[in-house]
N, C-alpha and C positions, 0 to 999 in steps of 0.2 A: 616636364614642362608645367610650369604654374599656370593655373587657369582661375578665373573668377567669373561666375555666371551672374548675370544681371536679372534681378527680379523685375516684374512688370512695375514700370513707373519709377524705378531706381536710377538716380542721376549717374552720370559718367564720372563725376568727381568722386562720389562715394565708392564706386568700383575701383578707381585708381588708388584710393587710400587703402582699400582691402588688398589690392594687388601688392602694393608697396609693403604693408604689414606681412603678408604672406612671404614675399621674397626675403624680408629681413629675417623672419623666423627660420626660413630654410637656408639662409646664408648663401643665396644665389650669387650676389655680387662679389662676396668674398672669394668664393670658389672661382668665378670667372677671372678676377684679378690674379689669383694664384696661378691659373692655368696660362693666362696671357704672359706673364712675366716668370716663365720658368726659371728656377734657381737650382743649380747643381747642388746635391747633398753636401759636397765638400765645402761649397761656398756658404751654404746655410749654417754649417757647423762652425765655420770660421767667424761668421758674423755674430753667432750666439756666443762663442768664447770672448770676443771682443767686448760684447755688451756686459758679459759677467765680469770681466776684468775692470771695465770702467765703473760698474756699479760697486764692486769690492773696494776700489781705490777710493771712491767718494765716501763709502761707509767708513773706511779706516781714518780718512781725513776728519770727518765728523766725530768719530770716536776720540781721536787725539785731541780735538778742540774741547771735548766734553770733560776728558779726564786730565787735561792739563797743560 
């Protein structure tokens, strides 16, 4: 659990900013989103392969335009 301790006379806004920075650094929200929307490994691999094929297709089209 991420905690931020307030010093005497410190504003709540400053504490919230500190908390937000700490959470970003620890990637708390990213981990939460991953766990909330679990994706099977086979589905993850499928998406990754589709992404790679898409990028490769775009690269080869750009290369063909460049060379001729």
